[in-house]
Every structure is written in C-alpha cells, then in structure tokens.
C-alpha positions as CSV (number, residue, x, y, z in Angstrom):
1,M,27.0,-2.4,79.7
2,S,30.5,-3.8,79.6
3,G,31.9,-7.1,78.7
4,R,34.7,-9.3,77.6
5,W,35.1,-12.7,76.1
6,F,37.9,-15.2,76.8
7,M,39.0,-18.8,76.8
8,H,38.2,-20.6,80.0
9,E,40.8,-23.5,79.9
10,T,39.9,-25.2,83.2
11,L,36.3,-25.8,82.1
12,Q,37.0,-27.5,78.9
13,K,37.1,-30.9,80.6
14,A,33.9,-30.2,82.5
15,L,31.7,-29.6,79.4
16,I,31.4,-31.0,75.9
17,A,34.6,-30.6,73.9
18,G,34.9,-27.1,72.5
19,V,35.7,-23.6,73.5
20,I,33.8,-21.9,76.3
21,G,33.0,-18.2,76.0
22,L,32.4,-15.8,78.8
23,L,30.6,-12.6,78.6
24,F,29.9,-10.1,81.3
25,T,26.7,-8.1,81.0
26,T,25.7,-5.5,83.5
27,T,22.8,-3.8,85.0
28,A,23.9,-0.2,84.6
29,F,22.7,3.1,86.1
30,N,20.6,5.2,83.8
31,L,21.0,8.9,84.8
32,S,18.4,10.3,82.5
33,V,15.2,8.5,81.5
34,T,11.9,10.0,80.3
35,A,8.7,8.9,81.9
36,Q,6.4,7.0,79.5
37,K,3.4,4.8,80.2
38,Q,3.2,1.7,78.0
39,T,-0.1,0.3,76.8
40,P,-0.8,-3.0,75.1
41,T,-1.2,-1.1,71.7
42,T,2.1,0.6,72.0
43,R,4.3,0.3,68.9
44,C,7.6,-1.1,69.9
45,E,10.5,1.0,68.7
46,I,14.1,0.2,69.5
47,G,15.8,2.9,71.6
48,R,12.4,4.4,72.6
49,N,10.4,1.7,74.4
50,A,12.1,-1.6,73.2
51,A,15.5,-3.1,73.7
52,A,17.5,-4.3,70.7
53,I,18.3,-8.0,70.3
54,G,21.3,-10.0,69.3
55,F,22.6,-11.2,72.6
56,W,23.2,-14.5,74.4
57,T,20.2,-16.8,74.6
58,W,19.3,-20.1,76.1
59,P,18.4,-22.7,73.4
60,A,14.7,-22.7,72.6
61,G,12.7,-25.0,74.9
62,T,15.4,-25.1,77.6
63,H,14.3,-25.8,81.2
64,V,16.9,-23.8,83.1
65,N,17.6,-25.0,86.7
66,V,18.2,-21.9,88.9
67,Y,20.2,-22.2,92.1
68,V,21.1,-19.7,94.8
69,R,24.4,-19.9,96.5
70,R,24.2,-20.7,100.2
71,G,25.0,-17.9,102.6
72,D,24.9,-15.1,99.9
73,F,21.4,-13.9,100.6
74,R,19.2,-13.3,103.6
75,P,16.1,-15.5,103.9
76,E,13.8,-12.5,103.3
77,E,15.7,-11.8,100.0
78,L,15.0,-15.3,98.5
79,P,11.4,-14.6,97.4
80,Y,12.6,-11.4,95.5
81,L,15.1,-13.6,93.6
82,V,12.5,-16.2,92.7
83,K,9.7,-13.8,91.7
84,P,11.4,-12.7,88.4
85,L,11.7,-16.4,87.4
86,R,7.9,-16.8,87.6
87,E,7.3,-13.5,85.7
88,W,9.4,-14.7,82.7
89,N,7.9,-18.1,82.9
90,H,4.4,-16.6,82.5
91,V,5.4,-15.3,79.0
92,S,7.5,-18.3,77.9
93,Q,5.0,-19.6,75.4
94,V,3.9,-16.2,74.0
95,T,7.6,-15.3,73.4
96,S,7.9,-18.6,71.5
97,S,11.2,-19.2,73.4
98,G,9.8,-22.1,75.4
99,V,12.5,-21.2,78.0
100,T,11.6,-21.6,81.6
101,F,13.6,-20.8,84.8
102,D,12.9,-23.4,87.5
103,Y,14.1,-22.6,91.0
104,A,16.1,-25.7,92.0
105,G,17.2,-24.8,95.5
106,I,20.4,-23.9,97.3
107,T,23.9,-24.8,96.2
108,D,27.2,-24.6,98.2
109,E,29.1,-23.3,95.2
110,Q,28.5,-22.0,91.7
111,L,27.5,-24.8,89.4
112,I,29.2,-25.8,86.2
113,C,26.5,-28.0,84.5
114,E,24.4,-27.8,81.4
115,R,21.2,-25.8,81.8
116,C,22.3,-24.4,85.2
117,L,22.0,-20.8,86.3
118,T,23.6,-19.8,89.6
119,I,22.6,-16.6,91.4
120,M,25.3,-15.4,93.8
121,R,26.9,-12.5,95.5
122,G,30.2,-11.1,94.2
123,S,32.1,-7.8,94.0
124,V,31.0,-6.2,90.7
125,F,30.1,-2.7,91.8
126,D,32.0,-0.1,89.8
127,K,31.3,3.6,90.2
128,T,32.9,4.3,86.8
129,K,31.0,1.7,84.9
130,R,28.0,2.2,87.1
131,H,26.8,-1.4,87.5
132,V,26.0,-3.6,90.5
133,T,24.9,-6.9,88.8
134,E,26.5,-9.0,86.1
135,T,25.6,-12.0,84.0
136,Q,28.3,-14.5,82.9
137,A,27.2,-16.6,80.0
138,Y,29.2,-19.7,79.0
139,S,29.0,-21.2,75.5
140,V,30.4,-24.5,74.4
141,H,30.6,-23.8,70.7
142,R,31.6,-20.1,70.6
143,D,28.1,-19.2,69.5
144,Q,25.3,-17.2,71.2
145,L,23.7,-20.3,72.8
146,I,24.2,-20.5,76.6
147,A,25.4,-23.8,78.2
148,Y,25.3,-22.4,81.7
149,A,25.4,-19.0,83.4
150,L,25.8,-17.0,86.5
151,I,24.1,-13.9,87.8
152,I,26.3,-12.1,90.2
153,I,24.9,-9.4,92.5
154,D,27.1,-7.0,94.4
155,P,26.6,-7.1,98.2
156,A,26.0,-3.4,98.1
157,L,22.6,-4.0,96.4
158,T,20.3,-4.6,99.4
159,N,17.0,-2.9,98.5
160,L,14.5,-5.8,98.0
161,E,12.6,-4.2,95.1
162,T,15.8,-3.2,93.3
163,L,17.1,-6.7,93.8
164,S,14.1,-8.2,92.1
165,N,14.2,-5.7,89.3
166,A,17.9,-6.4,88.7
167,V,17.3,-10.2,88.5
168,A,14.4,-9.6,86.0
169,H,16.7,-7.4,84.0
170,E,19.5,-10.0,83.9
171,L,17.1,-12.7,82.8
172,G,16.2,-10.5,79.9
173,H,19.9,-10.7,78.9
174,N,19.6,-14.5,79.1
175,L,16.8,-14.3,76.5
176,G,18.6,-12.2,73.9
177,L,17.8,-8.6,75.0
178,L,20.4,-5.9,75.2
179,D,20.4,-2.9,77.5
180,C,18.4,0.2,76.5
181,Y,19.6,3.1,78.5
182,R,17.7,5.6,76.4
183,C,14.4,3.8,76.6
184,A,11.5,5.5,78.4
185,K,10.9,4.7,82.0
186,N,8.6,1.7,82.6
187,S,8.7,0.7,78.9
188,T,11.1,-2.2,79.3
189,L,13.0,-4.3,81.8
190,M,16.1,-3.4,80.0
191,V,16.2,0.3,81.1
192,G,19.1,1.3,83.4
193,F,18.9,2.0,87.1
194,K,19.1,5.6,88.4
195,G,21.4,4.6,91.2
196,L,22.4,2.1,93.8
197,N,19.4,0.6,95.5
198,I,16.9,2.6,93.5
199,P,14.3,0.4,91.7
200,N,13.6,0.9,88.0
201,T,9.9,0.1,88.9
202,V,9.7,-2.6,86.2
203,A,8.9,-5.9,87.8
204,A,7.9,-8.1,84.9
205,P,8.4,-8.3,81.1
206,T,6.6,-5.5,79.2
207,A,4.7,-6.0,76.0
208,C,7.8,-4.8,74.1
209,D,10.0,-7.2,76.0
210,V,7.8,-10.0,74.9
211,A,7.8,-8.8,71.3
212,Q,11.6,-8.5,71.2
213,V,12.2,-11.9,72.8
214,R,9.8,-13.4,70.2
215,E,11.8,-11.8,67.5
216,A,15.1,-13.0,68.9
217,Y,13.9,-16.6,68.9
218,N,12.4,-16.3,65.5
219,Q,15.9,-15.3,64.3
220,L,17.4,-18.3,66.1
221,K,15.3,-20.5,63.9
222,V,17.1,-19.0,60.9
223,Q,20.6,-18.7,62.2
224,V,22.6,-19.2,65.4
225,R,25.1,-16.4,65.5
226,P,28.7,-16.4,66.8
227,A,29.2,-15.4,70.4
228,P,28.5,-11.6,71.0
229,K,31.6,-9.4,70.7
230,P,33.0,-7.5,73.7
231,M,31.2,-4.3,74.6
232,Q,32.4,-0.9,75.6
233,V,31.4,1.5,78.3
234,D,31.6,5.3,78.1
235,R,33.7,6.4,81.1
236,G,32.2,9.8,81.0
237,E,29.0,10.9,82.8
238,E,26.5,9.0,80.6
239,P,26.6,5.3,79.8
240,V,26.2,4.3,76.2
241,D,24.4,1.3,74.7
242,D,26.6,-1.6,73.9
243,D,28.0,-2.0,70.4
244,T,27.1,-5.7,69.8
245,P,26.1,-6.2,66.2
246,I,22.3,-6.4,66.0
247,V,19.6,-7.0,63.5
248,V,16.8,-4.5,64.0
249,P,13.3,-6.0,63.5
250,K,11.3,-4.6,60.7
251,P,8.1,-2.6,61.6
252,R,5.1,-4.9,61.7
C-alpha cells in the first residue's frame, strides 16, 4: 500500500469550507500467502486472519451513492462492479457502521459531491509498487471521515473475478480496514493479490472483516482521528504493511 496526502486547492470552493485531504490506497500484489480456511468460530488476530484498522471511513449511517464513469467499463463488467456493493450492504447492520453503497448509475465524469463514490479507469499500475487499483478519499476537515471518494482501476485489470475482488477490497478501505499482506489466504478481503488478473478468491467480507469494521466504528463513537498519514511501500521483492498509526483491538 502506498499513499500521500496533499492540499487540493481547486476543490475548496466545491465543498464545505475547510481543507480537503487526499489519500491513495492500493490493492497490492501478495507474493506469499499461506492457505487457511476460516470458520465462524475463528479467533480474529491482526496480521494472521484479520486486517488492522485506523484508516479512512465514511461517517456512520452514510448512504453512499456509487457511480461508474461512462465508457470506462464493458457492459459485462458492470455486474462485477456492483456485486461487492451488495456484499458489503448485507453486513452493514452487523458491522454497526450503517454504511450502505447504493449503485446510482452512470456518470460522464468523476463526481465531486458529498456522499459520492465514483468507480473509474485510470493508469495506476506500477510494477515496483505492485498495485492496479487505488482509492482516493477526500476529507473536508482533515480527519478520517470521507466526504467523497474515487476507486480507480487500471485498464490492465480485465479478469472479471479479480475486478470484483478488487472493488470489494477497496470498499474495505472505505470502512476503515488496512491491507494485510501477511494474512492467510481466504481469511480477509484485505489480503494482497498474487499478480495482475489473478483473483484473491475472497468475494465477500469474512467474519473477521465484519469484526474489524465493527471495532473501527466503535472507535469512531469515541474519537474521530486526524486524516491517516502517508504510507510507505518497500521497493524490494516483498510489499510491507502500511505504517499508519493504528489501535489494535483487545482480545475478546
């Protein structure tokens, strides 16, 4: 995962007065994962089968309007973009986030509006950083709460299952989850991808994803944190987890 945060001057007039933050998050390639089958009774452990939290989040109870940019995706790809929205909506109440992602149709351009999420194509593929998708989250008040966001998918990502897995993964970032490159295969949506157009085989939030989103929103009730700090990517062979400050949930 890599990222950076900066002032976006041209958008200050488009939103509520304040500073708008931008963070890029990526779906990275995981070159070494260990197979592990998760059961409903699995104990969630960060770094093993659960992603850490402390990331960008939509405010609790937000109904996010999701748009797809016209001409960026083939007609047969659209159902694979929409399916992850439904999967996250199915667990909205049990996570206590109350956040739902509602497909709102096609847009001619990326949208700058409150509670809007635009899915679009863009050049983000980087062999060094090993990512093909990217989330851009904008905050009005320099905190972790999202005002509007983009999910950008590189044109090189064409496999339908991988496309769907990637959107599900990026939506996890939208709900406070960080990447977990070291997590076991099939244990969380936040595991990395082995390579371009290779699915990570996780199509819906796992039990540990649900538990971690619940913890993230429980923490939001106590404190809204500042915008996450920039993250680093190891330019060697193995990606490293981001260095965003996190609070590890206590064992239950």
